C-alpha positions as a Markdown table, in Angstrom:
| # | Residue | x | y | z |
|---|---|---|---|---|
| 1 | Unk | -40.3 | 21.2 | -49.3 |
| 2 | Unk | -39.1 | 21.8 | -52.9 |
| 3 | Unk | -40.2 | 24.9 | -54.8 |
| 4 | Unk | -39.6 | 25.9 | -58.4 |
| 5 | Unk | -39.9 | 29.7 | -58.9 |
| 6 | Unk | -40.3 | 31.0 | -62.4 |
| 7 | Unk | -39.0 | 34.5 | -62.8 |
| 8 | Unk | -36.0 | 35.9 | -60.9 |
| 9 | Unk | -37.2 | 39.5 | -61.0 |
| 10 | Unk | -38.4 | 41.6 | -58.1 |
| 11 | Unk | -41.1 | 39.3 | -56.9 |
| 12 | Unk | -39.3 | 36.0 | -57.5 |
| 13 | Unk | -36.0 | 37.2 | -56.2 |
| 14 | Unk | -37.6 | 38.6 | -53.0 |
| 15 | Unk | -39.5 | 35.4 | -52.4 |
| 16 | Unk | -36.3 | 33.3 | -52.8 |
| 17 | Unk | -34.4 | 35.6 | -50.4 |
| 18 | Unk | -37.1 | 35.3 | -47.8 |
| 19 | Unk | -37.2 | 31.5 | -48.0 |
| 20 | Unk | -33.5 | 30.8 | -48.6 |
| 21 | Unk | -32.7 | 30.2 | -44.9 |
| 22 | Unk | -35.8 | 28.1 | -44.1 |
| 23 | Unk | -34.6 | 24.7 | -45.2 |
| 24 | Unk | -36.5 | 24.9 | -48.4 |
| 25 | Unk | -35.1 | 23.5 | -51.7 |
| 26 | Unk | -35.4 | 26.4 | -54.1 |
| 27 | Unk | -34.7 | 26.6 | -57.9 |
| 28 | Unk | -35.2 | 29.8 | -59.9 |
| 29 | Unk | -35.8 | 29.8 | -63.6 |
| 30 | Unk | -35.1 | 32.9 | -65.7 |
| 31 | Unk | -33.8 | 33.8 | -69.1 |
| 32 | Unk | -31.4 | 36.4 | -67.7 |
| 33 | Unk | -28.2 | 34.6 | -66.8 |
| 34 | Unk | -26.6 | 37.6 | -65.2 |
| 35 | Unk | -29.6 | 38.0 | -62.9 |
| 36 | Unk | -29.4 | 34.4 | -61.9 |
| 37 | Unk | -25.7 | 34.7 | -61.2 |
| 38 | Unk | -26.4 | 37.6 | -58.9 |
| 39 | Unk | -29.0 | 35.7 | -57.0 |
| 40 | Unk | -26.8 | 32.6 | -56.7 |
| 41 | Unk | -24.0 | 34.7 | -55.4 |
| 42 | Unk | -26.2 | 36.0 | -52.5 |
| 43 | Unk | -28.4 | 33.0 | -51.8 |
| 44 | Unk | -28.1 | 29.2 | -51.3 |
| 45 | Unk | -30.3 | 28.3 | -54.2 |
| 46 | Unk | -30.2 | 26.5 | -57.6 |
| 47 | Unk | -30.8 | 28.3 | -60.9 |
| 48 | Unk | -31.7 | 27.3 | -64.4 |
| 49 | Unk | -31.4 | 29.6 | -67.4 |
| 50 | Unk | -34.2 | 29.2 | -70.0 |
| 51 | Unk | -37.8 | 29.8 | -71.1 |
| 52 | Unk | -40.0 | 29.3 | -68.0 |
| 53 | Unk | -42.8 | 27.6 | -70.0 |
| 54 | Unk | -40.7 | 25.0 | -71.8 |
| 55 | Unk | -41.2 | 21.5 | -70.5 |
| 56 | Unk | -37.5 | 20.6 | -70.8 |
| 57 | Unk | -36.5 | 23.7 | -68.8 |
| 58 | Unk | -39.0 | 22.9 | -66.1 |
| 59 | Unk | -37.7 | 19.3 | -66.0 |
| 60 | Unk | -34.2 | 20.6 | -65.6 |
| 61 | Unk | -35.4 | 22.7 | -62.7 |
| 62 | Unk | -36.7 | 19.6 | -60.9 |
| 63 | Unk | -40.5 | 20.1 | -61.5 |
| 64 | Unk | -41.1 | 16.3 | -61.6 |
| 65 | Unk | -40.8 | 16.1 | -57.8 |
| 66 | Unk | -41.5 | 19.7 | -56.8 |
| 67 | Unk | -44.1 | 20.4 | -54.1 |
| 68 | Unk | -44.9 | 23.8 | -55.6 |
| 69 | Unk | -44.6 | 25.9 | -58.7 |
| 70 | Unk | -44.6 | 29.7 | -58.2 |
| 71 | Unk | -44.9 | 31.3 | -61.6 |
| 72 | Unk | -44.1 | 35.0 | -61.2 |
| 73 | Unk | -42.5 | 36.0 | -64.5 |
| 74 | Unk | -43.5 | 39.3 | -66.1 |
| 75 | Unk | -45.7 | 37.5 | -68.6 |
| 76 | Unk | -49.2 | 36.3 | -67.6 |
| 77 | Unk | -49.3 | 34.0 | -70.6 |
| 78 | Unk | -46.0 | 32.3 | -69.7 |
| 79 | Unk | -47.1 | 31.9 | -66.1 |
| 80 | Unk | -50.4 | 30.3 | -67.1 |
| 81 | Unk | -48.8 | 28.0 | -69.7 |
| 82 | Unk | -46.2 | 26.9 | -67.2 |
| 83 | Unk | -48.9 | 26.0 | -64.7 |
| 84 | Unk | -50.7 | 24.0 | -67.4 |
| 85 | Unk | -47.6 | 22.1 | -68.2 |
| 86 | Unk | -46.7 | 21.5 | -64.5 |
| 87 | Unk | -50.2 | 20.1 | -64.0 |
| 88 | Unk | -50.6 | 18.1 | -67.2 |
| 89 | Unk | -47.2 | 16.5 | -67.4 |
| 90 | Unk | -45.7 | 16.5 | -63.9 |
| 91 | Unk | -48.8 | 16.7 | -61.7 |
| 92 | Unk | -47.3 | 19.4 | -59.5 |
| 93 | Unk | -49.5 | 19.5 | -56.3 |
| 94 | Unk | -49.6 | 23.3 | -55.9 |
| 95 | Unk | -49.4 | 26.0 | -58.6 |
| 96 | Unk | -49.3 | 29.7 | -57.8 |
| 97 | Unk | -49.6 | 32.1 | -60.7 |
| 98 | Unk | -49.0 | 35.8 | -61.0 |
| 99 | Unk | -51.7 | 37.5 | -63.1 |
| 100 | Unk | -51.5 | 41.2 | -63.8 |
| 101 | Unk | -54.2 | 41.7 | -66.5 |
| 102 | Unk | -57.7 | 42.3 | -65.2 |
| 103 | Unk | -59.1 | 40.7 | -68.4 |
| 104 | Unk | -57.7 | 37.4 | -67.1 |
| 105 | Unk | -58.1 | 37.9 | -63.3 |
| 106 | Unk | -61.8 | 38.9 | -63.7 |
| 107 | Unk | -62.7 | 35.5 | -65.2 |
| 108 | Unk | -62.3 | 33.2 | -62.2 |
| 109 | Unk | -63.8 | 30.3 | -64.1 |
| 110 | Unk | -60.7 | 30.1 | -66.2 |
| 111 | Unk | -58.6 | 28.9 | -63.4 |
| 112 | Unk | -59.6 | 25.3 | -62.6 |
| 113 | Unk | -58.3 | 21.9 | -63.5 |
| 114 | Unk | -60.6 | 21.6 | -66.5 |
| 115 | Unk | -59.2 | 24.9 | -68.0 |
| 116 | Unk | -56.1 | 26.6 | -66.7 |
| 117 | Unk | -55.0 | 24.6 | -63.6 |
| 118 | Unk | -54.0 | 27.3 | -61.1 |
| 119 | Unk | -54.5 | 26.8 | -57.4 |
| 120 | Unk | -53.7 | 30.4 | -56.3 |
| 121 | Unk | -53.8 | 33.6 | -58.2 |
| 122 | Unk | -51.5 | 36.4 | -57.1 |
| 123 | Unk | -52.3 | 39.9 | -58.4 |
| 124 | Unk | -49.6 | 42.4 | -57.4 |
| 125 | Unk | -51.7 | 45.4 | -58.6 |
| 126 | Unk | -54.7 | 44.3 | -56.6 |
| 127 | Unk | -52.6 | 43.8 | -53.4 |
| 128 | Unk | -50.8 | 47.2 | -53.8 |
| 129 | Unk | -54.1 | 49.0 | -54.4 |
| 130 | Unk | -55.6 | 47.5 | -51.3 |
| 131 | Unk | -52.5 | 48.6 | -49.4 |
| 132 | Unk | -52.9 | 52.2 | -50.5 |
| 133 | Unk | -56.7 | 52.2 | -49.8 |
| 134 | Unk | -56.0 | 51.1 | -46.2 |
| 135 | Unk | -53.6 | 54.1 | -45.8 |
| 136 | Unk | -56.3 | 56.5 | -47.2 |
| 137 | Unk | -59.0 | 54.9 | -44.9 |
| 138 | Unk | -56.9 | 55.6 | -41.8 |
| 139 | Unk | -55.2 | 59.0 | -42.1 |
| 140 | Unk | -51.9 | 59.1 | -40.2 |
| 141 | Unk | -51.1 | 55.4 | -40.4 |
| 142 | Unk | -47.9 | 53.9 | -41.9 |
| 143 | Unk | -49.4 | 50.5 | -42.6 |
| 144 | Unk | -52.8 | 48.8 | -42.3 |
| 145 | Unk | -53.1 | 45.0 | -42.4 |
| 146 | Unk | -56.2 | 42.8 | -42.3 |
| 147 | Unk | -56.6 | 39.4 | -40.5 |
| 148 | Unk | -59.5 | 36.9 | -40.6 |
| 149 | Unk | -61.1 | 38.6 | -43.6 |
| 150 | Unk | -60.8 | 42.0 | -42.0 |
| 151 | Unk | -62.3 | 41.1 | -38.6 |
| 152 | Unk | -59.1 | 42.2 | -36.9 |
| 153 | Unk | -56.8 | 44.9 | -38.2 |
| 154 | Unk | -53.2 | 46.0 | -37.4 |
| 155 | Unk | -52.1 | 49.6 | -37.8 |
| 156 | Unk | -48.7 | 51.1 | -37.6 |
| 157 | Unk | -48.4 | 54.7 | -36.4 |
| 158 | Unk | -45.4 | 56.9 | -35.8 |
| 159 | Unk | -45.2 | 58.8 | -32.5 |
| 160 | Unk | -44.8 | 62.4 | -33.4 |
| 161 | Unk | -44.0 | 65.5 | -31.2 |
| 162 | Unk | -47.1 | 66.6 | -29.4 |
| 163 | Unk | -48.9 | 63.2 | -29.6 |
| 164 | Unk | -51.0 | 62.4 | -26.5 |
| 165 | Unk | -49.4 | 59.1 | -25.7 |
| 166 | Unk | -45.7 | 60.0 | -25.9 |
| 167 | Unk | -44.0 | 59.7 | -22.5 |
| 168 | Unk | -46.7 | 57.2 | -21.3 |
| 169 | Unk | -46.2 | 53.6 | -20.4 |
| 170 | Unk | -48.3 | 50.9 | -22.2 |
| 171 | Unk | -50.4 | 50.3 | -19.1 |
| 172 | Unk | -51.1 | 54.1 | -18.9 |
| 173 | Unk | -52.0 | 54.0 | -22.6 |
| 174 | Unk | -54.4 | 51.1 | -22.0 |
| 175 | Unk | -56.2 | 53.3 | -19.4 |
| 176 | Unk | -56.6 | 56.0 | -22.2 |
| 177 | Unk | -58.8 | 53.6 | -24.2 |
| 178 | Unk | -61.0 | 51.9 | -21.6 |
| 179 | Unk | -63.9 | 51.3 | -24.0 |
| 180 | Unk | -61.8 | 49.7 | -26.8 |
| 181 | Unk | -59.7 | 46.6 | -26.3 |
| 182 | Unk | -56.5 | 46.9 | -28.2 |
| 183 | Unk | -52.9 | 45.6 | -27.9 |
| 184 | Unk | -49.5 | 47.0 | -28.8 |
| 185 | Unk | -48.1 | 44.1 | -30.7 |
| 186 | Unk | -44.7 | 45.6 | -31.6 |
| 187 | Unk | -42.6 | 48.7 | -31.2 |
| 188 | Unk | -39.7 | 49.7 | -33.4 |
| 189 | Unk | -37.3 | 52.4 | -32.2 |
| 190 | Unk | -34.8 | 53.4 | -35.0 |
| 191 | Unk | -33.9 | 50.0 | -36.4 |
| 192 | Unk | -34.4 | 48.0 | -33.2 |
| 193 | Unk | -37.4 | 46.1 | -31.9 |
| 194 | Unk | -38.5 | 47.1 | -28.4 |
| 195 | Unk | -40.4 | 44.3 | -26.5 |
| 196 | Unk | -43.7 | 45.8 | -25.4 |
| 197 | Unk | -44.0 | 45.5 | -21.6 |
| 198 | Unk | -46.4 | 47.1 | -19.2 |
| 199 | Unk | -43.8 | 49.7 | -18.2 |
| 200 | Unk | -42.5 | 50.4 | -21.8 |
| 201 | Unk | -42.6 | 54.2 | -22.5 |
| 202 | Unk | -43.4 | 55.4 | -25.9 |
| 203 | Unk | -40.8 | 57.8 | -27.3 |
| 204 | Unk | -40.9 | 60.3 | -30.2 |
| 205 | Unk | -40.5 | 58.7 | -33.6 |
| 206 | Unk | -41.3 | 55.2 | -32.3 |
| 207 | Unk | -43.2 | 53.0 | -34.8 |
| 208 | Unk | -46.1 | 51.5 | -32.8 |
| 209 | Unk | -48.1 | 48.5 | -34.1 |
| 210 | Unk | -51.6 | 48.2 | -32.7 |
| 211 | Unk | -54.1 | 45.4 | -33.2 |
| 212 | Unk | -57.8 | 45.5 | -32.5 |
| 213 | Unk | -61.1 | 44.5 | -33.9 |
| 214 | Unk | -61.8 | 46.5 | -37.1 |
| 215 | Unk | -64.6 | 48.6 | -35.5 |
| 216 | Unk | -62.2 | 49.6 | -32.6 |
| 217 | Unk | -59.4 | 50.9 | -34.8 |
| 218 | Unk | -60.7 | 54.4 | -35.4 |
| 219 | Unk | -61.9 | 54.9 | -31.8 |
| 220 | Unk | -58.5 | 53.9 | -30.5 |
| 221 | Unk | -56.7 | 56.2 | -32.9 |
| 222 | Unk | -59.0 | 59.0 | -31.7 |
| 223 | Unk | -58.5 | 58.4 | -28.0 |
| 224 | Unk | -54.7 | 58.4 | -28.6 |
| 225 | Unk | -54.8 | 61.6 | -30.6 |
| 226 | Unk | -53.6 | 59.9 | -33.7 |
| 227 | Unk | -56.7 | 60.3 | -35.9 |
| 228 | Unk | -55.8 | 62.9 | -38.5 |
| 229 | Unk | -58.1 | 64.9 | -40.6 |
| 230 | Unk | -59.7 | 62.7 | -43.3 |
| 231 | Unk | -58.3 | 62.8 | -46.8 |
| 232 | Unk | -60.4 | 64.2 | -49.7 |
| 233 | Unk | -58.3 | 65.5 | -52.5 |
| 234 | Unk | -56.0 | 62.9 | -54.0 |
| 235 | Unk | -53.5 | 63.3 | -56.9 |
| 236 | Unk | -52.0 | 60.2 | -58.5 |
| 237 | Unk | -48.8 | 60.3 | -60.6 |
| 238 | Unk | -48.8 | 57.5 | -63.1 |
| 239 | Unk | -51.8 | 55.9 | -65.0 |
| 240 | Unk | -50.5 | 52.4 | -65.3 |
| 241 | Unk | -52.3 | 49.3 | -64.1 |
| 242 | Unk | -52.0 | 50.3 | -60.4 |
| 243 | Unk | -52.8 | 54.0 | -61.0 |
| 244 | Unk | -55.9 | 53.1 | -63.0 |
| 245 | Unk | -57.1 | 50.4 | -60.5 |
| 246 | Unk | -56.6 | 52.8 | -57.6 |
| 247 | Unk | -58.4 | 55.7 | -59.3 |
| 248 | Unk | -61.4 | 53.4 | -60.1 |
| 249 | Unk | -61.5 | 52.2 | -56.5 |
| 250 | Unk | -61.5 | 55.6 | -54.8 |
| 251 | Unk | -63.0 | 58.1 | -57.3 |
| 252 | Unk | -66.5 | 57.9 | -55.9 |
| 253 | Unk | -65.3 | 58.6 | -52.3 |
| 254 | Unk | -62.6 | 61.1 | -53.0 |
| 255 | Unk | -61.8 | 64.0 | -55.4 |
| 256 | Unk | -59.2 | 62.4 | -57.7 |
| 257 | Unk | -56.8 | 63.7 | -60.3 |
| 258 | Unk | -54.4 | 61.5 | -62.2 |
| 259 | Unk | -51.3 | 62.7 | -64.2 |
| 260 | Unk | -50.2 | 60.5 | -67.1 |
| 261 | Unk | -47.3 | 61.4 | -69.4 |
| 262 | Unk | -48.3 | 59.2 | -72.4 |
| 263 | Unk | -51.0 | 60.9 | -74.4 |
| 264 | Unk | -52.6 | 57.7 | -75.7 |
| 265 | Unk | -52.6 | 56.2 | -72.2 |
| 266 | Unk | -54.2 | 59.4 | -70.9 |
| 267 | Unk | -57.0 | 59.0 | -73.4 |
| 268 | Unk | -57.6 | 55.4 | -72.3 |
| 269 | Unk | -57.7 | 56.6 | -68.7 |
| 270 | Unk | -60.3 | 59.3 | -69.5 |
| 271 | Unk | -62.5 | 56.7 | -71.1 |
| 272 | Unk | -62.1 | 54.2 | -68.3 |
| 273 | Unk | -62.8 | 56.5 | -65.3 |
| 274 | Unk | -66.1 | 58.2 | -64.4 |
| 275 | Unk | -65.2 | 61.1 | -62.1 |
| 276 | Unk | -61.4 | 61.3 | -62.1 |
| 277 | Unk | -59.8 | 64.3 | -63.8 |
| 278 | Unk | -57.1 | 63.0 | -66.2 |
| 279 | Unk | -54.2 | 65.3 | -66.9 |
| 280 | Unk | -51.7 | 64.7 | -69.7 |
| 281 | Unk | -48.2 | 65.9 | -68.6 |
| 282 | Unk | -45.3 | 65.3 | -66.2 |
| 283 | Unk | -45.7 | 64.9 | -62.5 |
| 284 | Unk | -42.4 | 66.7 | -62.1 |
| 285 | Unk | -43.7 | 69.8 | -64.0 |
| 286 | Unk | -43.8 | 72.5 | -61.3 |
| 287 | Unk | -46.1 | 74.7 | -63.4 |
| 288 | Unk | -48.6 | 71.8 | -63.9 |
| 289 | Unk | -48.6 | 71.0 | -60.2 |
| 290 | Unk | -49.1 | 74.6 | -59.2 |
| 291 | Unk | -51.9 | 75.1 | -61.8 |
| 292 | Unk | -53.7 | 72.1 | -60.3 |
| 293 | Unk | -53.4 | 73.5 | -56.8 |
| 294 | Unk | -50.9 | 71.0 | -55.4 |
| 295 | Unk | -50.9 | 73.0 | -52.1 |
| 296 | Unk | -54.5 | 71.9 | -51.5 |
| 297 | Unk | -53.9 | 68.2 | -52.2 |
| 298 | Unk | -54.3 | 66.0 | -49.2 |
| 299 | Unk | -52.3 | 63.0 | -50.6 |
| 300 | Unk | -50.0 | 62.8 | -53.6 |
| 301 | Unk | -49.3 | 59.2 | -54.6 |
| 302 | Unk | -46.5 | 58.4 | -57.0 |
| 303 | Unk | -47.1 | 55.2 | -58.9 |
| 304 | Unk | -45.1 | 55.3 | -62.1 |
| 305 | Unk | -42.7 | 52.4 | -63.0 |
| 306 | Unk | -39.6 | 54.6 | -62.5 |
| 307 | Unk | -38.2 | 54.9 | -58.9 |
| 308 | Unk | -36.3 | 58.1 | -59.6 |
| 309 | Unk | -39.4 | 59.8 | -61.2 |
| 310 | Unk | -41.5 | 58.7 | -58.2 |
| 311 | Unk | -39.0 | 60.1 | -55.7 |
| 312 | Unk | -38.4 | 63.4 | -57.5 |
| 313 | Unk | -42.1 | 64.1 | -58.1 |
| 314 | Unk | -43.0 | 63.2 | -54.5 |
| 315 | Unk | -40.3 | 65.5 | -53.1 |
| 316 | Unk | -41.5 | 68.3 | -55.5 |
| 317 | Unk | -45.1 | 67.8 | -54.5 |
| 318 | Unk | -44.2 | 67.9 | -50.8 |
| 319 | Unk | -42.2 | 71.1 | -51.3 |
| 320 | Unk | -45.1 | 72.7 | -53.1 |
| 321 | Unk | -47.5 | 72.1 | -50.3 |
| 322 | Unk | -49.0 | 68.6 | -50.6 |
| 323 | Unk | -50.1 | 67.5 | -47.2 |
| 324 | Unk | -48.8 | 63.9 | -47.5 |
| 325 | Unk | -46.9 | 61.9 | -50.1 |
| 326 | Unk | -46.9 | 58.2 | -50.7 |
| 327 | Unk | -44.3 | 56.8 | -53.0 |
| 328 | Unk | -44.0 | 53.4 | -54.7 |
| 329 | Unk | -40.3 | 52.3 | -55.0 |
| 330 | Unk | -39.4 | 49.0 | -56.6 |
| 331 | Unk | -35.9 | 48.9 | -55.1 |
| 332 | Unk | -36.4 | 48.0 | -51.4 |
| 333 | Unk | -32.9 | 49.4 | -50.6 |
| 334 | Unk | -34.2 | 52.9 | -51.4 |
| 335 | Unk | -37.2 | 52.7 | -49.1 |
| 336 | Unk | -35.5 | 53.4 | -45.8 |
| 337 | Unk | -33.3 | 56.0 | -47.4 |
| 338 | Unk | -36.2 | 58.2 | -48.6 |
| 339 | Unk | -39.0 | 57.6 | -46.1 |
| 340 | Unk | -38.9 | 60.3 | -43.5 |
| 341 | Unk | -39.5 | 64.0 | -43.3 |
| 342 | Unk | -40.2 | 64.8 | -47.0 |
| 343 | Unk | -41.6 | 61.4 | -48.2 |
| 344 | Unk | -44.1 | 60.3 | -45.6 |
| 345 | Unk | -44.6 | 56.7 | -46.7 |
| 346 | Unk | -42.5 | 54.7 | -49.2 |
| 347 | Unk | -43.2 | 51.1 | -50.0 |
| 348 | Unk | -41.8 | 48.3 | -52.2 |
| 349 | Unk | -44.6 | 46.5 | -54.0 |
| 350 | Unk | -42.8 | 43.2 | -54.1 |
| 351 | Unk | -42.8 | 43.1 | -50.3 |
| 352 | Unk | -46.6 | 43.5 | -50.3 |
| 353 | Unk | -46.9 | 40.7 | -52.9 |
| 354 | Unk | -44.5 | 38.6 | -50.8 |
| 355 | Unk | -47.0 | 38.3 | -48.0 |
| 356 | Unk | -49.6 | 36.9 | -50.4 |
| 357 | Unk | -47.1 | 34.3 | -51.6 |
| 358 | Unk | -45.8 | 33.3 | -48.1 |
| 359 | Unk | -49.2 | 32.5 | -46.8 |
| 360 | Unk | -49.2 | 29.5 | -49.2 |
| 361 | Unk | -45.6 | 28.6 | -48.8 |
| 362 | Unk | -45.1 | 28.5 | -45.1 |
| 363 | Unk | -45.6 | 25.2 | -43.3 |
| 364 | Unk | -48.7 | 24.8 | -41.2 |
| 365 | Unk | -52.1 | 26.3 | -41.8 |
| 366 | Unk | -51.4 | 30.0 | -42.4 |
| 367 | Unk | -54.3 | 32.1 | -43.5 |
| 368 | Unk | -52.2 | 35.3 | -44.0 |
| 369 | Unk | -48.6 | 36.5 | -43.9 |
| 370 | Unk | -47.7 | 40.2 | -43.8 |
| 371 | Unk | -44.3 | 41.8 | -44.0 |
| 372 | Unk | -43.6 | 44.5 | -41.4 |
| 373 | Unk | -40.9 | 47.2 | -41.4 |
| 374 | Unk | -40.0 | 46.6 | -45.1 |
| 375 | Unk | -39.6 | 42.9 | -44.5 |
| 376 | Unk | -37.6 | 43.0 | -41.3 |
| 377 | Unk | -40.4 | 41.4 | -39.3 |
| 378 | Unk | -43.6 | 39.4 | -40.0 |
| 379 | Unk | -47.2 | 39.1 | -38.8 |
| 380 | Unk | -48.7 | 35.7 | -39.3 |
| 381 | Unk | -52.3 | 34.5 | -39.1 |
| 382 | Unk | -52.1 | 30.8 | -38.0 |
| 383 | Unk | -55.1 | 28.5 | -37.7 |
| 384 | Unk | -54.9 | 26.3 | -34.6 |
| 385 | Unk | -55.8 | 22.6 | -35.0 |
| 386 | Unk | -55.9 | 19.6 | -32.7 |
| 387 | Unk | -56.8 | 19.4 | -29.1 |
| 388 | Unk | -55.2 | 19.6 | -25.7 |
| 389 | Unk | -53.6 | 16.1 | -26.1 |
| 390 | Unk | -51.8 | 16.7 | -29.4 |
| 391 | Unk | -51.3 | 20.5 | -29.7 |
| 392 | Unk | -48.9 | 22.7 | -27.9 |
| 393 | Unk | -51.3 | 25.6 | -28.0 |
| 394 | Unk | -54.9 | 24.4 | -28.1 |
| 395 | Unk | -56.5 | 24.3 | -24.6 |
| 396 | Unk | -53.8 | 26.4 | -23.1 |
| 397 | Unk | -53.9 | 30.0 | -21.8 |
| 398 | Unk | -51.6 | 32.4 | -23.5 |
| 399 | Unk | -49.6 | 32.7 | -20.3 |
| 400 | Unk | -48.9 | 28.9 | -20.4 |
| 401 | Unk | -47.6 | 28.9 | -24.0 |
| 402 | Unk | -43.8 | 28.8 | -24.3 |
| 403 | Unk | -43.3 | 31.3 | -27.1 |
| 404 | Unk | -40.0 | 31.6 | -28.9 |
| 405 | Unk | -37.8 | 34.6 | -28.3 |
| 406 | Unk | -39.1 | 37.7 | -30.1 |
| 407 | Unk | -42.5 | 36.2 | -30.8 |
| 408 | Unk | -45.8 | 37.7 | -29.5 |
| 409 | Unk | -49.4 | 36.8 | -29.9 |
| 410 | Unk | -51.6 | 39.9 | -30.6 |
| 411 | Unk | -55.1 | 38.6 | -31.0 |
| 412 | Unk | -57.3 | 35.6 | -31.6 |
| 413 | Unk | -60.2 | 35.6 | -34.0 |
| 414 | Unk | -62.9 | 33.0 | -33.1 |
| 415 | Unk | -65.7 | 33.0 | -35.6 |
| 416 | Unk | -66.8 | 36.6 | -35.7 |
| 417 | Unk | -65.4 | 37.5 | -32.3 |
| 418 | Unk | -62.0 | 39.2 | -31.9 |
| 419 | Unk | -60.2 | 38.4 | -28.6 |
| 420 | Unk | -57.2 | 40.6 | -27.7 |
| 421 | Unk | -54.4 | 38.5 | -26.4 |
| 422 | Unk | -54.5 | 38.8 | -22.7 |
| 423 | Unk | -52.8 | 36.2 | -20.4 |
| 424 | Unk | -56.0 | 34.3 | -19.5 |
| 425 | Unk | -57.3 | 33.8 | -23.0 |
| 426 | Unk | -57.5 | 30.1 | -23.9 |
| 427 | Unk | -56.8 | 29.0 | -27.5 |
| 428 | Unk | -59.4 | 26.7 | -29.0 |
| 429 | Unk | -59.5 | 24.5 | -32.1 |
| 430 | Unk | -59.9 | 26.5 | -35.4 |
| 431 | Unk | -59.0 | 29.8 | -33.7 |
| 432 | Unk | -57.2 | 32.3 | -36.0 |
| 433 | Unk | -54.1 | 33.3 | -34.0 |
| 434 | Unk | -52.3 | 36.5 | -35.0 |
| 435 | Unk | -48.6 | 36.1 | -34.3 |
| 436 | Unk | -45.8 | 38.8 | -34.5 |
| 437 | Unk | -42.2 | 38.0 | -35.2 |
| 438 | Unk | -39.5 | 40.7 | -34.9 |
| 439 | Unk | -36.9 | 38.0 | -35.7 |
| 440 | Unk | -37.8 | 36.0 | -38.9 |
| 441 | Unk | -35.3 | 33.3 | -38.0 |
| 442 | Unk | -38.0 | 32.1 | -35.5 |
| 443 | Unk | -40.4 | 31.2 | -38.2 |
| 444 | Unk | -39.6 | 27.5 | -38.1 |
| 445 | Unk | -40.1 | 27.5 | -34.3 |
| 446 | Unk | -43.5 | 29.2 | -34.7 |
| 447 | Unk | -44.5 | 26.6 | -37.4 |
| 448 | Unk | -43.4 | 23.8 | -35.0 |
| 449 | Unk | -45.4 | 25.4 | -32.2 |
| 450 | Unk | -48.6 | 25.1 | -34.1 |
| 451 | Unk | -48.0 | 21.6 | -35.6 |
| 452 | Unk | -50.3 | 18.9 | -34.4 |
| 453 | Unk | -48.9 | 15.6 | -33.0 |
| 454 | Unk | -49.4 | 12.2 | -34.6 |
| 455 | Unk | -52.6 | 11.7 | -32.7 |
| 456 | Unk | -54.4 | 14.2 | -34.8 |
| 457 | Unk | -56.2 | 12.9 | -37.9 |
C-alpha cells in the first residue's frame, strides 16, 4: 500500500510512526523542512517539502499511483483542496480529510464526488470530546472505548488500595459478577502486559481492561466496587474548539464552568452556550479558582493549546481540592511522566485521532481501531468474512483459532447481540470481532488471520 500524508505535525507524524514498520510506502508532505528531517531521521519514510495543495508537489510525492491520501495539515482549506486535486487529476482511490471547523463538518452534503471529493472526514475535536464524555459517563475509568456503534464497550480501570477485586484471581472475579458477562481483555502492570489467565491475581495499581455489552458496564463496575460517585460539577480550562464543543455537549447534564483567558473569545463562548458559566481569567490564578469553589469541583479538565499551562493548572486545581483532573497534553512523551497521583488522567489528542485514521488504513475490513496505553497496544474491531472453506476464523470455535502471540479476542458482536469471547463461541460471517494486541508488531499477523482465501468472491 502507498500512502501520501499531508502535514507532518502531531497527527501526521504520529500516523507515520505507527505505520512505518508495517510494509507501507509512506511519503509525508510539509512546508517545514526541519520537521521533515526530524521525521526522516527516526522513520523509514520519504518526505517532500512544499505546499500540500499544489499539484506539482503532490506529483513529486507520488500521488499518481498512491492508494490513499491522508490530508491532516492544520488548514481545513488546504486539506479539502488537496483532496479535490487528488480526485480530479490523479483519481486517488481513498481520500481522508482532517476537518476542524464545525461550519464545514456540519454540512455533510459538501463532501461527495460532485462537490468536495472526500471519502472519510476526521475531526480531532469531535473524537477528543467523545473521549472525555466517556470518562465523565463512567466515573473512575481511565479510558472508555466503543465497538460496533457502542453495542460493546471497553473500559480501563486502575486497581487502587481497598478495591474489592485486588488479591483475587480472574476466575474469582468472574464469580463476583454472575449476572453480567464480562471479560478481562488485558492487564498492564507497570509498563508490562500481563496475560490474563484464570489464575492471574489482580495487584494494586494494575490497569485492567474489561469488555462487556454496554448495558453491563455499570453493573460490572458496581459489583467490583469500582463505580465511583457520579460527577456533577465540571470546570473546563480553555475555551477553544474542544472546550466549546465539550461544554455544549455536557452543559444540560452537568453544572459547567469554563475559564477563558482571551476576553473576546470569552464573549463568543457566553453567546454560544446556554447554561455554562463563562469566566474570563487564567486557570492558574489561585484566587480565581478559590473564588469559584475549586474544592467542590468534581472534575477539572485542562484543554488549552499549551501543554505547560494545562499541566500547571491541573496540578494547582488538584492541590486546591478538585476531586479529579483530566489534562490534554499534545506531547505524548509527557503523558506517562505526569499521569499518576496528582494528575489523574492525561491524554494525547493525536493518539485518539490516530485510531480514527488507522481504521481506514489497516488491511482487511476494520470497523474501528483504538490505541491503548498511550499507543503501546491496540484494540481492533475486525469484520469476519468468508466461510469455513476459505477463512481461518469463520466456522471455528475460539479455542480452535491459532492466535498470534500477545493477541486476545475479547468479544464478538453479532447483529445486536454481544457475545463475550468464551472458548466455545463460534465465529460466523459478518461478526464484528474485538481483538486486543499488546504487541503491535503482530498487526500483520492479525490482518492475515482474517483475510479470506481466493475462493471468496
